[in-house]
C-alpha positions in Angstrom: -4.5 7.4 16.8 -2.0 8.9 14.4 -2.9 6.4 11.7 -6.3 8.2 11.2 -4.5 11.2 9.7 -2.3 9.3 7.2 -4.9 9.6 4.4 -4.5 13.4 4.5 -0.8 13.3 5.1 1.6 14.4 2.3 2.8 11.5 0.0 6.3 10.3 0.9 6.8 8.6 -2.5 5.1 6.4 -5.0 5.6 2.7 -5.5 4.5 0.3 -8.3 2.7 -3.0 -7.5 4.7 -5.9 -9.0 2.5 -8.8 -8.0 -0.6 -9.8 -5.9 0.3 -13.5 -5.3 -0.2 -13.7 -1.6 0.2 -17.0 0.2 -2.0 -16.2 3.1 -4.2 -13.2 2.3 -6.3 -12.0 -0.6 -4.8 -8.7 -1.9 -5.8 -8.9 -5.6 -9.1 -7.1 -4.7 -7.4 -4.0 -3.4 -4.1 -3.9 -5.4 -3.6 -3.9 -9.1 -0.4 -5.2 -10.8 1.3 -2.4 -12.6 -0.5 0.5 -10.9 1.4 3.1 -8.8 0.3 3.8 -5.3 1.0 6.8 -3.0 3.0 5.8 0.1 1.7 7.5 3.3 3.8 5.7 5.8 6.5 3.0 5.9 8.0 0.6 8.4 10.8 -2.0 8.1 8.3 -4.7 7.0 5.2 -2.8 5.7 4.2 0.0 3.3 1.0 1.9 4.0 -0.6 3.1 0.7 -3.9 4.4 -0.5 -5.3 1.2 -2.2 -8.0 0.7 -4.7 -10.7 1.2 -2.1 -9.5 4.8 -1.5 -8.5 4.0 2.1 -5.0 3.5 3.6 -4.0 -0.1 3.8 -0.8 -1.8 5.1 0.9 -4.3 2.8 4.2 -6.3 2.9 6.9 -4.5 1.0 7.4 -7.5 -1.4 4.3 -6.5 -3.3 6.0 -3.3 -4.5 9.0 -2.2 -6.4 
């Protein structure tokens, strides 16, 4: 259950959200275009950031620059 400690983990880097146009999921309620987010973990396909709710969420990398 390592993912429970990600919120308190040191920030790896910051990324900027470039769009919230999702084809399948609604992400505009937790991400804001132009806002920078702290990256807590990263895989090949996903970035785990602290989103607008204050919790760690996993999103596809194509939302960020």
